[in-house]
N, CA, C and O of each residue as an XYZ file, in Angstrom:
968
protein
N      93.037    108.600    114.823
C      93.213    108.254    113.522
C      92.535    109.429    112.608
O      91.400    109.362    112.136
N      93.378    110.433    112.461
C      92.992    111.649    111.770
C      92.862    111.385    110.164
O      92.063    111.992    109.452
N      93.794    110.360    109.692
C      93.682    110.113    108.339
C      93.733    108.486    108.255
O      94.430    107.719    108.919
N      92.816    108.203    107.272
C      92.698    106.645    106.912
C      92.942    106.422    105.435
O      92.192    107.045    104.683
N      93.726    105.757    104.968
C      93.993    105.307    103.557
C      93.289    104.246    103.267
O      93.426    103.266    104.000
N      92.337    104.178    102.091
C      91.467    103.154    101.830
C      91.992    102.787    100.349
O      92.121    103.617     99.449
N      92.276    101.401    100.242
C      92.743    100.824     98.989
C      91.881     99.644     98.744
O      91.122     99.275     99.640
N      91.926     99.049     97.667
C      91.206     97.847     97.234
C      92.203     96.837     96.917
O      93.385     97.135     96.747
N      91.736     95.594     96.830
C      92.590     94.411     96.283
C      92.724     94.614     94.724
O      93.600     93.985     94.130
N      91.969     95.386     94.108
C      92.032     95.506     92.598
C      90.927     96.502     92.166
O      90.488     97.207     93.074
N      90.429     96.668     90.988
C      89.468     97.415     90.508
C      87.993     96.857     90.766
O      87.834     95.642     90.882
N      87.173     97.529     90.835
C      85.784     97.120     90.849
C      85.348     96.212     91.953
O      84.515     95.312     91.851
N      86.084     96.595     93.130
C      85.709     95.784     94.335
C      84.888     96.567     95.491
O      84.727     96.141     96.634
N      84.376     97.853     94.952
C      83.646     98.527     96.025
C      84.294     99.471     96.883
O      83.865     99.795     97.991
N      85.380     99.924     96.327
C      86.214    100.960     97.114
C      85.597    102.256     97.357
O      85.642    102.791     98.465
N      85.005    102.787     96.318
C      84.390    104.063     96.552
C      83.124    104.022     97.374
O      82.874    104.876     98.224
N      82.400    103.092     97.120
C      81.062    102.861     98.025
C      81.493    102.664     99.430
O      80.929    103.237    100.362
N      82.543    101.813     99.589
C      83.166    101.542    101.150
C      83.502    102.904    101.762
O      83.262    103.204    102.931
N      84.096    103.720    100.831
C      84.576    104.898    101.348
C      83.474    105.765    101.751
O      83.577    106.455    102.765
N      82.540    105.773    101.104
C      81.196    106.522    101.382
C      80.556    106.049    102.589
O      79.997    106.823    103.366
N      80.628    104.672    102.787
C      79.969    104.141    104.058
C      80.813    104.669    105.322
O      80.337    105.043    106.395
N      82.017    104.623    105.000
C      82.884    105.013    106.192
C      82.729    106.478    106.578
O      82.734    106.943    107.718
N      82.590    107.121    105.418
C      82.250    108.601    105.660
C      80.968    108.942    106.391
O      80.848    109.812    107.254
N      79.899    108.032    105.863
C      78.501    108.401    106.329
C      78.475    107.810    107.885
O      77.752    108.360    108.715
N      79.178    106.830    108.190
C      79.155    106.298    109.634
C      79.897    107.371    110.449
O      79.380    107.754    111.499
N      81.000    107.853    110.066
C      81.592    108.973    110.783
C      80.655    110.223    111.013
O      80.436    110.729    112.114
N      80.168    110.619    109.880
C      79.347    111.560    110.076
C      78.257    111.611    111.230
O      78.024    112.499    112.050
N      77.666    110.377    111.030
C      76.397    109.872    112.063
C      76.946    109.954    113.358
O      76.233    110.322    114.292
N      78.465    109.569    113.572
C      78.875    109.634    114.899
C      79.212    111.157    115.310
O      79.624    111.375    116.449
N      79.059    112.106    114.484
C      79.157    113.513    114.797
C      80.637    113.987    114.527
O      81.072    114.991    115.090
N      81.426    113.219    113.626
C      82.718    113.538    113.245
C      82.613    114.417    111.834
O      81.746    114.252    110.976
N      83.709    115.399    111.793
C      83.733    116.236    110.454
C      84.691    115.348    109.557
O      85.703    114.797    109.988
N      84.236    115.285    108.260
C      84.924    114.375    107.210
C      85.338    115.076    106.055
O      84.673    115.963    105.519
N      86.575    114.625    105.631
C      87.019    115.049    104.282
C      87.445    113.881    103.498
O      88.014    112.931    104.036
N      87.152    113.933    102.090
C      87.555    112.789    101.086
C      88.393    113.402    100.312
O      88.187    114.514     99.827
N      89.569    112.604    100.114
C      90.744    113.042     99.099
C      90.941    111.912     98.202
O      91.331    110.807     98.579
N      90.652    112.235     96.976
C      90.979    111.301     95.972
C      92.351    111.523     95.397
O      92.619    112.597     94.857
N      93.167    110.622     95.485
C      94.699    110.776     95.189
C      94.799    111.038     93.597
O      95.480    111.964     93.156
N      94.072    110.159     92.769
C      94.240    110.359     91.305
C      92.929    109.909     90.756
O      92.553    108.739     90.827
N      92.227    110.899     90.192
C      90.894    110.341     89.472
C      91.168    110.133     87.933
O      91.505    111.028     87.158
N      90.989    108.940     87.649
C      91.166    108.695     86.272
C      89.666    108.369     85.620
O      88.663    108.126     86.291
N      89.734    108.417     84.143
C      88.529    108.072     83.479
C      87.498    109.086     83.607
O      86.364    108.660     83.384
N      87.601    110.442     83.938
C      86.572    111.305     84.163
C      87.132    112.647     83.605
O      88.268    113.061     83.832
N      86.210    113.264     82.859
C      86.737    114.448     82.236
C      86.395    115.678     83.042
O      85.817    115.578     84.124
N      86.750    116.835     82.521
C      86.288    118.067     83.296
C      84.980    118.305     83.537
O      84.229    118.283     82.562
N      84.466    118.558     84.761
C      83.011    118.893     85.024
C      82.352    117.600     85.423
O      81.372    117.645     86.167
N      82.820    116.445     84.981
C      82.221    115.339     85.345
C      82.507    114.716     86.899
O      83.528    114.920     87.556
N      81.440    113.973     87.278
C      81.559    113.754     88.777
C      82.424    112.589     88.808
O      82.267    111.579     88.122
N      83.429    112.818     89.725
C      84.361    111.810     90.113
C      84.068    111.060     91.259
O      82.922    111.224     91.678
N      84.824    110.235     91.925
C      84.701    109.215     92.993
C      84.478    110.104     94.233
O      83.493    109.823     94.915
N      85.223    111.099     94.607
C      84.861    111.890     95.691
C      83.599    112.512     95.748
O      83.054    112.722     96.831
N      82.971    112.898     94.426
C      81.810    113.564     94.433
C      80.718    112.668     94.765
O      79.688    113.017     95.341
N      81.033    111.338     94.319
C      80.008    110.205     94.361
C      80.056    109.831     95.981
O      79.014    109.506     96.550
N      81.074    109.882     96.553
C      81.087    109.782     98.022
C      80.218    110.765     98.855
O      79.447    110.452     99.762
N      80.497    112.068     98.361
C      79.667    113.042     99.066
C      78.113    112.968     98.631
O      77.252    113.412     99.391
N      77.776    112.386     97.371
C      76.337    112.257     97.178
C      75.720    111.244     98.033
O      74.597    111.430     98.502
N      76.485    110.034     98.292
C      75.998    109.063     99.244
C      76.044    109.429    100.601
O      75.127    109.161    101.379
N      77.117    110.058    100.938
C      77.381    110.121    102.434
C      76.876    111.464    103.091
O      76.572    111.504    104.284
N      76.808    112.445    102.348
C      76.414    113.593    102.894
C      77.437    114.680    102.980
O      78.258    114.814    102.073
N      77.427    115.458    104.022
C      78.337    116.843    104.119
C      79.672    116.520    104.435
O      80.160    116.710    105.549
N      80.307    116.008    103.418
C      82.008    115.865    103.403
C      82.538    116.879    102.592
O      81.865    117.328    101.664
N      83.768    117.329    102.856
C      84.603    117.923    101.950
C      85.308    117.154    101.166
O      85.941    116.178    101.571
N      85.250    117.562     99.894
C      85.933    116.697     99.004
C      87.112    117.495     98.156
O      87.099    118.694     97.876
N      88.082    116.574     97.838
C      89.152    117.202     97.030
C      89.863    116.131     96.186
O      89.912    114.944     96.510
N      90.418    116.660     95.060
C      91.316    115.613     94.262
C      92.553    116.503     94.023
O      92.616    117.731     93.948
N      93.614    115.482     93.913
C      94.997    115.830     93.664
C      95.131    116.212     92.095
O      95.618    117.252     91.651
N      94.600    115.159     91.376
C      94.622    115.251     89.913
C      93.687    114.443     89.320
O      93.236    113.461     89.911
N      93.271    114.828     87.951
C      92.373    113.878     87.403
C      92.875    113.825     85.910
O      93.412    114.802     85.389
N      92.673    112.639     85.250
C      93.047    112.469     83.855
C      91.763    111.768     83.083
O      90.987    111.076     83.742
N      91.605    111.928     81.961
C      90.508    111.564     81.219
C      90.344    110.041     81.001
O      89.247    109.498     81.137
N      91.455    109.374     80.662
C      91.388    107.923     80.433
C      91.304    107.003     81.651
O      92.001    107.240     82.637
N      90.426    105.902     81.608
C      90.471    105.081     82.697
C      91.600    104.212     82.755
O      91.431    103.034     82.438
N      92.770    104.626     83.124
C      94.083    103.901     83.336
C      94.713    104.086     84.550
O      94.346    104.981     85.311
N      95.650    103.314     84.822
C      96.596    103.655     86.024
C      97.070    105.112     85.968
O      97.364    105.599     84.876
N      97.154    105.801     87.057
C      97.439    107.047     86.853
C      98.756    107.632     86.324
O      98.842    108.758     85.834
N      99.764    106.778     86.464
C     100.995    107.036     85.703
C     100.824    107.060     84.173
O     101.244    107.968     83.456
N     100.185    106.002     83.763
C      99.846    105.696     82.348
C      98.975    106.842     81.829
O      99.297    107.458     80.813
N      97.841    107.135     82.547
C      96.886    108.097     82.213
C      97.513    109.461     82.241
O      97.063    110.257     81.417
N      98.510    109.897     83.072
C      99.269    111.190     82.941
C     100.006    111.285     81.789
O      99.927    112.284     81.075
N     100.848    110.176     81.484
C     101.687    110.405     80.355
C     100.884    110.297     79.180
O     101.343    110.969     78.257
N      99.949    109.740     78.935
C      99.039    109.704     77.690
C      98.389    111.233     77.473
O      98.283    111.766     76.368
N      98.037    111.743     78.546
C      97.351    112.995     78.582
C      98.456    114.254     78.444
O      98.132    115.430     78.278
N      99.695    113.800     78.540
C     100.732    114.926     78.477
C     100.638    115.748     79.836
O     100.926    116.940     79.730
N     100.315    115.335     80.967
C     100.093    116.138     82.085
C     101.136    115.492     83.137
O     101.699    114.400     83.064
N     101.231    116.525     84.176
C     102.231    116.180     85.395
C     101.604    114.998     86.020
O     100.375    114.985     86.091
N     102.299    113.980     86.494
C     102.071    112.828     87.283
C     101.728    113.344     88.729
O     102.042    114.431     89.212
N     101.004    112.311     89.319
C     100.659    112.658     90.922
C     101.914    112.143     91.594
O     102.370    111.052     91.254
N     102.470    112.847     92.494
C     103.597    112.432     93.436
C     102.955    112.105     94.703
O     102.006    112.760     95.136
N     103.513    110.992     95.368
C     102.767    110.717     96.730
C     102.999    111.899     97.726
O     102.229    112.110     98.664
N     104.039    112.611     97.483
C     104.238    113.902     98.435
C     103.083    114.804     98.543
O     102.608    115.291     99.568
N     102.678    114.962     97.229
C     101.584    115.892     97.047
C     100.294    115.326     97.553
O      99.443    116.083     98.020
N     100.128    114.178     97.491
C      98.879    113.540     98.153
C      98.938    113.658     99.667
O      97.961    114.021    100.322
N     100.223    113.310    100.256
C     100.370    113.417    101.706
C     100.300    114.859    102.164
O      99.767    115.106    103.246
N     100.816    115.854    101.394
C     100.486    117.310    101.882
C      99.087    117.563    101.690
O      98.544    118.233    102.569
N      98.336    117.137    100.650
C      96.872    117.555    100.643
C      96.206    116.869    101.877
O      95.240    117.397    102.427
N      96.699    115.759    102.278
C      95.822    114.980    103.390
C      96.173    115.679    104.684
O      95.299    115.813    105.540
N      97.390    116.128    104.877
C      97.753    116.925    106.235
C      96.966    118.281    106.214
O      96.636    118.776    107.292
N      96.655    118.893    105.055
C      96.095    120.151    105.165
C      94.527    119.927    105.588
O      93.895    120.671    106.337
N      94.038    118.751    104.954
C      92.624    118.605    105.383
C      92.530    118.053    106.848
O      91.551    118.352    107.531
N      93.527    117.253    107.347
C      93.577    116.756    108.648
C      93.608    117.949    109.621
O      93.188    117.800    110.769
N      94.102    119.145    109.188
C      94.128    120.282    110.155
C      92.771    120.798    110.430
O      92.587    121.539    111.396
N      91.819    120.455    109.648
C      90.562    121.042    109.716
C      89.416    120.085    109.748
O      88.252    120.479    109.681
N      89.751    118.814    109.853
C      88.763    117.917    109.922
C      89.027    116.700    110.869
O      90.196    116.366    111.066
N      88.059    116.058    111.432
C      88.334    114.964    112.464
C      88.880    113.717    111.796
O      89.651    112.918    112.328
N      88.336    113.636    110.431
C      88.750    112.327    109.726
C      89.015    112.667    108.353
O      88.219    113.376    107.737
N      90.102    112.206    107.803
C      90.420    112.399    106.353
C      90.489    110.996    105.787
O      91.186    110.119    106.297
N      89.679    110.806    104.624
C      89.713    109.484    103.931
C      90.459    109.581    102.631
O      89.957    110.191    101.688
N      91.544    109.053    102.547
C      92.309    109.053    101.261
C      91.997    107.885    100.374
O      92.399    106.784    100.749
N      91.335    107.978     99.248
C      90.965    106.859     98.420
C      92.043    106.681     97.144
O      92.237    107.566     96.311
N      92.554    105.673     97.145
C      93.580    105.360     96.027
C      92.750    105.125     94.824
O      91.539    105.337     94.773
N      93.544    104.639     93.783
C      93.179    104.209     92.491
C      93.393    102.816     92.238
O      94.580    102.500     92.157
N      92.524    101.873     92.090
C      92.767    100.432     91.908
C      93.388     99.919     93.279
O      92.929    100.174     94.392
N      94.494     99.163     93.008
C      95.013     98.655     94.224
C      96.261     99.225     94.711
O      96.807    100.133     94.085
N      96.792     98.709     95.886
C      97.834     99.418     96.713
C      99.152     99.825     95.829
O      99.769    100.851     96.117
N      99.560     98.994     94.752
C     100.789     99.269     94.322
C     100.504     99.765     92.733
O     101.363     99.636     91.860
N      99.334    100.278     92.517
C      99.153    100.979     91.313
C     100.043    102.173     91.211
O     100.085    102.926     92.183
N     100.779    102.445     90.127
C     101.668    103.617     90.007
C     101.058    104.844     89.837
O     100.116    104.959     89.053
N     101.525    105.874     90.546
C     101.087    107.311     90.383
C     101.953    108.025     89.411
O     101.547    108.924     88.674
N     103.262    107.539     89.454
C     104.166    108.390     88.612
C     105.271    107.428     87.994
O     105.304    106.222     88.236
N     106.146    108.074     87.191
C     107.022    107.155     86.432
C     108.136    106.718     87.454
O     108.903    105.813     87.126
N     108.247    107.302     88.628
C     109.418    106.752     89.648
C     108.761    105.657     90.517
O     109.340    105.129     91.466
N     107.426    105.337     90.092
C     106.975    104.127     90.936
C     106.340    104.491     92.169
O     106.183    103.608     93.012
N     105.907    105.790     92.427
C     105.269    106.106     93.663
C     103.929    105.611     93.751
O     103.204    105.610     92.756
N     103.540    105.186     94.873
C     102.056    104.303     94.988
C     101.454    104.961     96.278
O     102.036    105.771     96.999
N     100.207    104.479     96.439
C      99.441    104.793     97.547
C     100.055    104.342     99.015
O      99.811    104.887    100.091
N     100.900    103.222     98.785
C     101.606    102.669    100.036
C     102.546    103.875    100.375
O     102.599    104.202    101.560
N     103.262    104.544     99.501
C     104.141    105.549     99.995
C     103.355    106.645    100.594
O     103.816    107.188    101.598
N     102.168    107.062    100.083
C     101.325    108.049    100.804
C     101.190    107.594    102.160
O     101.471    108.325    103.110
N     100.738    106.324    102.300
C     100.450    105.943    103.787
C     101.571    106.068    104.686
O     101.415    106.394    105.863
N     102.760    105.807    104.146
C     104.002    105.831    104.861
C     104.353    107.409    105.299
O     104.735    107.740    106.421
N     104.151    108.255    104.234
C     104.381    109.581    104.537
C     103.452    110.158    105.546
O     103.911    110.936    106.382
N     102.122    109.834    105.546
C     101.348    110.390    106.595
C     101.096    109.716    107.608
O     100.280    110.115    108.439
N     101.829    108.426    107.748
C     101.764    107.604    108.824
C     100.387    107.120    109.208
O     100.047    106.991    110.384
N      99.581    106.848    108.143
C      98.235    106.537    108.321
C      97.809    105.059    108.348
O      98.418    104.348    107.548
N      96.896    104.471    109.100
C      96.438    103.138    108.966
C      95.797    102.911    107.399
O      95.352    103.815    106.691
N      95.855    101.708    107.106
C      95.158    101.433    105.743
C      94.069    100.365    105.937
O      94.237     99.308    106.544
N      92.940    100.768    105.350
C      91.829     99.892    105.218
C      91.632     99.179    103.825
O      91.400     99.853    102.821
N      91.723     97.868    103.780
C      91.536     97.163    102.547
C      90.205     96.685    102.209
O      89.514     96.086    103.033
N      89.794     96.952    100.924
C      88.536     96.598    100.428
C      88.675     95.476     99.586
O      89.400     95.499     98.591
N      87.936     94.376     99.977
C      88.144     93.214     99.122
C      86.869     92.575     98.527
O      85.787     92.876     99.030
N      86.915     91.848     97.652
C      85.756     91.280     96.895
C      85.355     89.997     97.717
O      86.157     89.473     98.491
N      84.113     89.525     97.524
C      83.526     88.513     98.487
C      83.968     86.945     98.006
O      84.133     86.061     98.847
N      84.133     86.716     96.595
C      84.089     85.451     96.134
C      85.489     84.996     95.782
O      86.530     85.511     96.191
N      85.369     83.926     94.941
C      86.672     83.024     94.615
C      87.685     83.924     93.994
O      87.411     84.678     93.060
N      89.055     83.808     94.628
C      90.147     84.680     94.137
C      90.439     85.710     95.207
O      91.547     86.245     95.180
N      89.602     86.036     96.110
C      89.809     87.144     96.996
C      90.965     86.935     97.987
O      91.676     87.855     98.391
N      91.103     85.537     98.373
C      92.089     85.293     99.422
C      93.474     85.617     98.900
O      94.284     86.105     99.689
N      93.829     85.385     97.607
C      95.121     85.482     97.109
C      95.447     87.081     97.029
O      96.500     87.514     97.497
N      94.540     87.883     96.445
C      94.774     89.322     96.471
C      94.685     89.951     97.609
O      95.287     91.020     97.711
N      93.985     89.486     98.636
C      94.009     90.058     99.980
C      95.250     89.757    100.774
O      95.791     90.590    101.500
N      95.685     88.494    100.597
C      96.904     88.228    101.395
C      98.271     88.962    100.704
O      99.162     89.410    101.427
N      98.329     89.025     99.404
C      99.352     89.751     98.774
C      99.227     91.316     99.303
O     100.248     91.897     99.671
N      98.065     91.911     99.326
C      98.131     93.249     99.819
C      98.517     93.352    101.140
O      99.208     94.317    101.468
N      98.133     92.376    102.102
C      98.414     92.572    103.456
C      99.881     92.214    103.556
O     100.498     92.874    104.392
N     100.514     91.385    102.939
C     102.093     91.119    102.830
C     102.758     92.440    102.588
O     103.661     92.871    103.306
N     102.309     93.014    101.624
C     103.000     94.307    101.155
C     102.998     95.301    102.158
O     104.012     95.971    102.352
N     101.838     95.489    102.897
C     101.548     96.438    103.828
C     102.654     96.243    104.988
O     103.406     97.119    105.414
N     102.578     94.776    105.439
C     103.603     94.466    106.624
C     105.009     94.609    106.126
O     105.852     94.872    106.984
N     105.392     94.483    104.924
C     106.609     94.469    104.648
C     107.132     96.015    104.745
O     108.286     96.319    105.045
N     106.180     96.857    104.468
C     106.615     98.289    104.740
C     106.307     98.751    106.013
O     106.430     99.950    106.265
N     105.902     97.912    106.895
C     105.733     98.206    108.369
C     104.445     99.206    108.249
O     104.506    100.251    108.897
N     103.420     98.980    107.552
C     102.286     99.890    107.612
C     101.072     99.093    108.376
O     100.996     97.865    108.357
N     100.260     99.823    108.957
C      99.151     99.379    109.863
C      97.927     99.115    108.960
O      97.265     99.951    108.345
N      97.772     97.830    109.009
C      96.654     97.287    108.181
C      95.374     97.280    109.236
O      95.255     96.384    110.072
N      94.463     98.331    109.116
C      93.599     98.369    110.125
C      92.505     97.134    110.090
O      91.987     96.692    111.115
N      92.243     96.671    108.841
C      91.230     95.537    108.785
C      90.752     95.542    107.331
O      91.250     96.392    106.593
N      89.893     94.736    106.858
C      89.253     94.314    105.802
C      87.768     94.572    105.747
O      87.060     94.250    106.702
N      87.260     95.149    104.653
C      85.902     95.298    104.367
C      85.469     94.703    103.006
O      85.980     95.032    101.935
N      84.547     93.857    103.139
C      83.979     93.243    101.827
C      83.167     94.219    101.108
O      82.067     94.569    101.536
N      83.660     94.655    100.061
C      82.940     95.742     99.345
C      81.629     95.597     98.781
O      80.886     96.567     98.632
N      81.258     94.217     98.406
C      80.052     93.798     97.776
C      79.581     92.439     98.276
O      80.044     91.411     97.782
N      78.602     92.408     99.316
C      78.225     91.076     99.686
C      76.937     90.631     98.951
O      75.934     91.344     98.962
N      76.977     89.560     98.377
C      75.807     89.078     97.364
C      74.594     88.621     98.313
O      74.723     88.037     99.389
N      73.509     88.965     97.760
C      72.254     88.492     98.432
C      72.081     86.973     98.617
O      71.506     86.467     99.580
N      72.646     86.288     97.578
C      72.741     84.802     97.793
C      74.228     84.512     97.692
O      74.693     84.291     96.574
N      74.963     84.495     98.693
C      76.351     84.047     98.651
C      76.575     82.685     98.356
O      75.883     81.836     98.917
N      77.523     82.338     97.483
C      77.836     80.980     97.273
C      78.788     80.557     98.235
O      79.084     81.279     99.187
N      79.393     79.208     98.018
C      80.081     78.422     98.940
C      81.452     79.272     99.342
O      81.780     79.505    100.506
N      82.138     79.662     98.249
C      83.275     80.350     98.427
C      83.018     81.685     99.213
O      83.770     81.960    100.148
N      82.102     82.433     98.910
C      81.865     83.572     99.615
C      81.797     83.292    101.155
O      82.436     83.917    102.001
N      80.912     82.241    101.398
C      80.618     82.082    102.726
C      81.756     81.616    103.561
O      81.882     81.928    104.745
N      82.654     80.789    102.844
C      83.883     80.307    103.545
C      84.953     81.516    103.662
O      85.701     81.662    104.629
N      84.913     82.289    102.620
C      85.851     83.415    102.644
C      85.698     84.415    103.808
O      86.611     85.176    104.130
N      84.504     84.378    104.422
C      84.247     85.231    105.657
C      85.224     84.927    106.641
O      85.894     85.827    107.149
N      85.367     83.673    106.969
C      86.195     83.229    108.104
C      87.731     83.209    107.492
O      88.700     83.371    108.233
N      87.838     83.035    106.328
C      89.329     82.932    105.858
C      90.018     84.314    105.609
O      91.236     84.396    105.765
N      89.279     85.410    105.225
C      89.741     86.618    104.959
C      90.613     87.196    106.045
O      91.720     87.650    105.757
N      90.138     87.197    107.336
C      90.895     87.767    108.418
C      92.147     86.974    108.722
O      93.162     87.468    109.214
N      91.991     85.682    108.381
C      93.120     84.600    108.645
C      94.330     85.215    107.652
O      95.407     85.645    108.066
N      93.934     85.161    106.337
C      95.014     85.587    105.263
C      95.486     86.987    105.432
O      96.635     87.260    105.085
N      94.660     87.952    105.960
C      95.034     89.392    105.966
C      95.937     89.610    107.296
O      96.714     90.562    107.373
N      95.776     88.637    108.364
C      96.284     88.969    109.646
C      95.557     90.290    110.378
O      96.131     90.988    111.213
N      94.330     90.479    109.957
C      93.586     91.751    110.428
C      92.141     91.454    110.472
O      91.671     90.548    109.783
N      91.482     92.117    111.184
C      90.192     91.823    111.499
C      89.302     92.145    110.216
O      89.689     92.913    109.335
N      88.090     91.495    110.191
C      87.021     91.956    109.228
C      86.225     92.922    109.748
O      85.648     92.653    110.801
N      86.043     94.110    109.193
C      85.493     95.197    109.613
C      84.203     95.563    108.986
O      83.733     96.665    109.267
N      83.529     94.731    108.122
C      82.253     95.113    107.660
C      82.150     94.343    106.396
O      83.068     93.644    105.967
N      80.926     94.506    105.777
C      80.533     93.860    104.487
C      79.369     94.656    104.025
O      78.349     94.734    104.708
N      79.494     95.218    102.939
C      78.408     96.135    102.260
C      77.492     95.352    101.422
O      78.007     94.626    100.571
N      76.180     95.387    101.534
C      75.362     94.653    100.606
C      75.536     95.000     99.259
O      75.789     96.171     98.978
N      75.421     94.026     98.264
C      75.472     94.170     96.958
C      74.440     95.301     96.491
O      73.287     95.222     96.917
N      74.764     96.254     95.713
C      73.863     97.231     95.337
C      73.804     98.547     96.113
O      73.091     99.505     95.813
N      74.698     98.465     97.214
C      74.517     99.558     98.210
C      74.651    101.034     97.834
O      74.142    101.989     98.421
N      75.510    101.044     96.635
C      75.703    102.276     95.876
C      74.430    102.890     95.128
O      74.335    104.065     94.775
N      73.484    101.906     94.950
C      72.347    102.318     94.153
C      71.275    102.611     95.058
O      70.199    102.767     94.481
N      71.249    102.733     96.321
C      70.367    103.032     97.175
C      70.310    104.612     97.241
O      71.305    105.325     97.108
N      69.033    105.069     97.462
C      68.856    106.458     97.647
C      69.686    106.938     98.914
O      69.771    106.268     99.944
N      70.269    108.137     98.727
C      71.232    108.599     99.674
C      70.797    108.518    101.029
O      71.600    108.160    101.890
N      69.539    108.829    101.341
C      69.064    108.713    102.751
C      68.908    107.179    103.339
O      69.034    106.902    104.532
N      68.631    106.291    102.361
C      68.792    105.004    102.644
C      70.180    104.515    102.987
O      70.357    103.752    103.936
N      71.085    104.914    102.284
C      72.515    104.540    102.266
C      73.015    104.992    103.551
O      73.663    104.214    104.252
N      72.742    106.335    103.970
C      73.257    106.787    105.235
C      72.740    106.108    106.416
O      73.461    105.809    107.368
N      71.415    105.851    106.350
C      70.937    104.991    107.483
C      71.523    103.601    107.628
O      71.756    103.056    108.707
N      71.735    103.089    106.432
C      72.364    101.658    106.471
C      73.743    101.572    106.649
O      74.220    100.494    107.005
N      74.541    102.651    106.434
C      76.075    102.476    106.496
C      76.544    102.149    108.079
O      77.531    101.425    108.212
N      76.042    102.528    108.976
C      76.541    102.134    110.331
C      76.427    100.642    110.625
O      77.226    100.021    111.326
N      75.209    100.058    109.936
C      74.927     98.719    110.180
C      75.914     97.761    109.359
O      75.936     96.539    109.506
N      76.613     98.377    108.599
C      77.571     97.486    107.496
C      79.088     97.482    108.241
O      79.968     96.646    108.035
N      79.149     98.391    108.967
C      80.635     98.533    109.482
C      80.826     98.174    111.011
O      79.840     98.212    111.747
N      81.777     97.907    111.391
C      82.184     97.420    112.689
C      82.538     98.745    113.572
O      83.072     99.732    113.067
N      82.207     98.661    114.839
C      82.579     99.861    115.737
C      83.880    100.483    115.595
O      83.999    101.642    115.990
N      84.862     99.887    115.094
C      86.228    100.528    114.633
C      86.061    101.501    113.657
O      86.858    102.432    113.539
N      85.034    101.350    112.909
C      84.562    102.294    111.835
C      83.339    103.154    112.040
O      82.696    103.629    111.105
N      83.060    103.323    113.295
C      81.771    104.153    113.853
C      80.572    103.408    113.572
O      79.551    104.079    113.424
N      80.473    101.943    113.452
C      79.373    101.308    113.103
C      79.009    100.328    114.235
O      79.585    100.403    115.321
N      78.069     99.422    113.989
C      77.350     98.397    114.884
C      77.442     97.017    114.384
O      76.906     96.094    114.998
N      78.090     96.840    113.311
C      78.107     95.673    112.505
C      79.191     94.707    113.457
O      80.248     95.097    113.954
N      78.625     93.408    113.542
C      79.471     92.455    114.386
C      80.214     91.341    113.491
O      79.480     90.612    112.825
N      81.414     91.173    113.428
C      82.077     90.224    112.609
C      81.673     88.740    113.060
O      81.309     87.903    112.233
N      81.761     88.484    114.388
C      81.531     87.162    114.779
C      80.134     86.693    114.456
O      79.968     85.535    114.071
N      79.114     87.528    114.591
C      77.795     87.111    114.423
C      77.499     86.922    112.945
O      76.790     86.003    112.534
N      78.059     87.810    112.178
C      78.019     87.703    110.703
C      78.712     86.454    110.117
O      78.178     85.814    109.211
N      79.906     86.115    110.644
C      80.613     84.941    110.226
C      79.769     83.672    110.679
O      79.750     82.665    109.972
N      79.131     83.741    111.775
C      78.479     82.501    112.219
C      77.340     82.320    111.434
O      77.031     81.145    111.239
N      76.595     83.228    110.903
C      75.472     83.017    109.958
C      75.758     82.658    108.685
O      74.828     82.236    107.996
N      77.013     82.746    108.154
C      77.441     82.426    106.927
C      78.134     81.006    106.982
O      77.972     80.314    105.977
N      78.760     80.562    107.843
C      79.474     79.408    107.758
C      78.701     78.190    107.320
O      77.719     77.847    107.978
N      79.101     77.470    106.186
C      78.386     76.414    105.710
C      78.687     74.986    106.603
O      79.754     74.771    107.178
N      77.727     74.226    106.597
C      77.928     72.876    107.404
C      79.133     72.122    106.647
O      79.225     71.987    105.427
N      79.992     71.682    107.573
C      81.141     70.797    107.051
C      80.653     69.633    106.172
O      79.534     69.137    106.304
N      81.552     69.232    105.276
C      81.147     67.881    104.357
C      81.317     66.706    105.357
O      82.304     66.552    106.077
N      80.237     65.905    105.309
C      80.210     64.778    106.167
C      81.296     63.700    105.768
O      81.401     62.660    106.418
């Protein structure tokens, strides 16, 4: 798995922090890691983007961006409003291939969800995954509504014959409600893929040393961690209604 594409079921689901955790766990396992941000939006010149945030949390990773735009919009819209060239999936795929030639693992982080448009032709992160023939990791939220968005994302991946590696819960609350606890069992069912981790709420605010130490404990062995889905699910399952 030299390239792994990481997408979210939407915005603000913990995609960047999850990317950092995957990177940190891989580094701890002795792998060299590169992080490629396909399209960075909402960040100006000289400001820290998502790839830089991954490096801050995870440690010694190579970082790269294909393009960045100042307004926090979908990449195609942000490019049009800025009067700049849009990102093409082929450009992202080529950048990932170059990084893969020099690293054990390349993490390609998208912008928003799987089908957010990069360009006016409708190119998306799904097209990138097809071109680099990479598996996709889906980052989902924990609470009410996540089953629908996760299943829609999984169905789109299957329709394109892409490999859904699994699902990671991007932010697990300290006091999960009933929906969160039930979703632990339901998410792999609707995704048709395993649950591969759950990051604690606020993980991205931890000091980098604490984040790096914790990352392998939040992710399953498939992602170089020690987290066990079966044990986690068993702890969360509520008692059935009498």
